[in-house]
Every structure is written in structure tokens, then in C-alpha cells.
N, C-alpha and C positions, 0 to 999 in steps of 0.2 A: 120722616125723611132728614134732608138735607138743608131745606129752611128752619125745623128743628135740632139740626145739634148745632146749627148756626147761633141758634136761641138762645142753646141749654151753653156753647163757650160764653155769648155774648153775658148770660146771666154769673157764669164763675169769675169769670177777669169783673165784672159792674161792684161780688163780694170780697173780689179784692184774692180767691184764688185760684192763683195761680197753677198750683199739683191738679187742680183738679182739671182747669184747662187745657192746658200740657198732657195732663195720662187722658181724656179724650179725643186730644185733637194726636198722637199715637193710636189710640185705637186704632181709632178713622182715619187715616192717613195711611196706615201698614198697614188693613187688618189682621191683624195677631185677634189671636183670643185672647179673655182678659187672662187664661193663664197661663200663657207668655209671655206677661206684662217685665217678669222676673229675670227674661232676657237682656231685654233694654238695661241695662248698666252704663254705670258710666265708660267706662270701655270699650262699649258697644256706639256711644254716640260718641268718640272720639274714632272709633274706629270708621266711623259711619256706617257701620252693620253690625249685625245679629246673628251671630248661625241659632239657630233656634231647634230642638234636640224636641221634639214630642212621636206619641205613637209609635216610637221607634223607628222615625223619619228623621231627617233632617234639612235643614230650610233656610236658607239665607234670608233675612226681610232689609232689606234698604235703611237706612236713615239719614237723606236726601234733604237741602236744601235747606230752606225757611225751616221743618221741621230743626235740625239737626243742630241749627242757628241759635235757635231758641232754647230747647235743650240743657244746648253749652252754656248760655249765661242763667236760667235755672240752675244748675248742679253750679255752677263757680257761686250764684246768691247764697245755696241754700253750702255752701261748702263739703261739698260728697269729694271723697277722693277715691273711693271703689265703689264695684257691688251698684245691685238696684238703685235707678233714680226714682222709683217711685214707691217710699216709702212715711210710716209711719213717725211721730214726732221724735218715737224711741230707736228710732233708724232700723224699724222691722222690715218687712216688704208688705203693700198692701194687699190683703185677699181682698180675693171676688165678692163675702160677704161686703164690705166694708168699703165697695166700691159700687155694688149693687145699690147701694143707701143713698151715700154719698149721691148717681146719679140719681134717684131715687127723688131727693128732696130736692137735687136744682132742677128736674123735671117738673117737677109741681109749681115748683118758682118761676118756671118758663116760658107755663101754662100749655108744656105739652101734655100730652096726655099718660098718668101712670102706665095703664097697660103697652101704653109705645116706649118706656122705656126702661134698656134691660143693657148690657154693657155688649150683648151677642148682637142685639142690632150693629151698632156699630161695625162689623163684620160686614154685617149687608149690607151697610151703605154703601162702605167700601165696594163691595164687589159689584153692587150694578155700580157706581159712578166711573169704577177701573173701562164694566162692560162697553156701555154709554161712549165710552171714547175712544176703544182698540176694538172694538168686537172678535175679543180670544179668545176663544171661553179655554184653548189648552193653556194660555199665557195664565190668565185666570185662574185656572185648576192648581199651577204649578204653584203661585204666591199664592196662592191658601194653600197649601200645605193637603193638597186633596192628590188623591189616590188616582178616581171618581170622576171621570167628565160629568157622570150622573150626579154627581154628589152639588159639584159646581153648578147645575146646571139650577140645582133649588135656591142657590142665591141669585140668582140675574132671570128669574122667572116674569112674568109681566102679568100686572093684573086684568079684569077682566075688562072695566072697565080703562085701565093704560091698551092692551088690544083693539079697544073701541076704537078710540081717539087715534087711532093707525089703523084703521079698514075705513074712517072718514076719510081722513089725509089721504089718505090716496085717490079719491074721486075716483073709484072705476066706476060708480051708480050715479048712474042720470036723474 
């Protein structure tokens, strides 16, 4: 949930782990896949957009507003001059398993159930939040790099409980 996401970010900040806080905000705020994180480079941040080439498709992901400013500050503090922003102490790009393990530890400290803590869930959170704001499935499919809207629908499907709450709010039963 958004609340759990923000709790994990708060926990990362409390631990002094700015890299993890920004990594999660980058995934959550752009909707990119964890495998696409390598495209978030110093150059892309400066430009305000990342060009992502994956699965035979190219798409542009915006890095705008507060995220761009926070990443620029982080890049300056870390003295990064080019290439991927999220790297190990040896300046190698973080890989999926490193990120997964770091998120699991962070989730545990933030009180978020292990079964909910996966990098891909941040992509789902992005999709749900975007759809709640815009109600535009085609635009969301483009942002996520989906060639089929049917794939995108999975990301915004409501739970049975949420569906029930909507029906109650409609007040059509007297």
C-alpha cells in the first residue's frame, strides 16, 4: 500500500540509507521495472528523462520535479560523474538480488509483511496511483511499456473488498 511504501521510505531515511530511499522512490515514482534501474544514469537525471530499451521496445521515462532534484543532490554528494546512479561501493550497478534483499530487511524494520515486499510491487503501486488520478488505461500502458492494455488491466484490478466498498458508496440499495 502507499502507506507501507512511505513507511519503508521513512525507515530508510531513519537508518541514514539515502540510496535505498531514493531507489525506492525512483521505482515507485516512475513505474520502471527493477531491471530498468540501470537506465537511471547521471546523464538521464540531468536530461530529466531516461530512454529505456527493453523487450524489443523503447520508451521514455520522465525524471521530473522533486525526484530529479533529490537525485541530482545525491549524485553530487556521491561524486558520481556518469553512468548508473544506483551502484555498489565498488561503483557496479546494483542488481535485482541486492535490491530484493535490501528491501526485505527494510520492510521487516518498517513492519511490512515479507510477502508484500518485492521491487515489482512498487511498479504496481505506481500503476494503481496513476490510474486513481488519471483513469486513463491507454496512457498508463504507454508509461509502463505494455503493448497490450490487457496486461495493464492486471495492475489496476480492484480487490473484491475494494469493489464492495465502491458498491456501498454508490448507495443504490435502500
